[in-house]
Steps between C-alpha positions, in 0.01 A plus 500: 500500500572870480153581639562280803831673569340846468213396724744373763698824490187710522373304802843526662501879461147523641605283796798720567277806490263332755793419730631854485155641564460283809845585626453872453156495666624306801812718529286815492267363764797405726645850462163664567447275800845598641425870449161468666632299796793739550287807559518648845139441590489135368635167620724278282218242484282759327741479210439126468122558488546770232726284282263204533204716399678640198618159376166331557320779309743495203592129468278299728520373863730209418780745428451680831532206738868537602572858594729588800652810648813558705687790643837526329754743358504646153804711398586566867153609611232311699254363251191292465561201271195332348572166338254335262539141384261416213456229241723526190284421196667269248210394282211744515439565866624153606849490640733472794355581843703776674729518196485877495633703791518880512580751774370852540690743727407830661669717764309497831360839596515620859339787675758738641355676788 
């Protein structure tokens, strides 16, 4: 009985580690996509392509299906906001579709001339 409890606790900790890894990877990709899309010589849509590429490489294409970008405001400055909605794994990699949503923000650069 103790072995079953210890096994359940170990599996729960491993699952939590997997969820945090996926969240951190998707958050980093969203932030990198926002930074890339906000550069003066890029379009906002380039940030979506960059975020999708990073997520698909690290986690697989199923996690990179729902990536959007919008022009918004972050702390009073014009910003690119990349939003990623990905599956939230509950048991292994099986879980809730679009259960995880993260946003990456970056100030939009302009060329002063």
